[in-house]
C-alpha angles and dihedrals in degrees: 000000000000114000128208145115118307128192105213133096125254124270119245086242091058113099122246111227123219093246089054088053093050090050093050090047091050096048092045091050090050091050091049093049088048089053093051092052091052107023094154097049114131119254093252087055091047094056090051099054112111094228090057090051093047093047092054095048091041092053089056092043094047090057100250094122112067134189093223103050125097123209115279113259094220097039094124093048088049089055093048093050103021094163093054091050109029106033093079101023124133119246091255090054090047089049091046088051094052091045091055091044092057095040089050089050090054092045091052087064095205097313094101140001118231085181092057088045090052090052093050092047091050089239095121092046091053090051093049094047092049091050092048101046112017108097090187088073093064122091114247107234116214112237111234123194111235113236113222 
């Protein structure tokens, strides 16, 4: 198989590796902290902060934006009541939420920021905390004895 750099998002069937989740969590926490330091910054300034740019690129790189996912039907409701919808969500639902969040950010075309709204509502923080500490989200790999 030929190896090289490709320019396309992941598939929802692509596994997300632990190091990708760690990267996403790190970048999201940096972005949340950056917002807390400048909560009243203008939207134009928000889009220019390095943490925002790293988070957007990192979310794609970490496999949270997928070519074969549609937007979530209840995305706005999830953002308005994140504890109800995200506190017990499966990994695939959290990934779908982040996918929709990033796509909505792109669709807003600089006139709004769904990412910033997710920080304000606490939704992004809930997703990050779950990804960082909820072991039930991890796949359980079967242990296979090596045959020598």
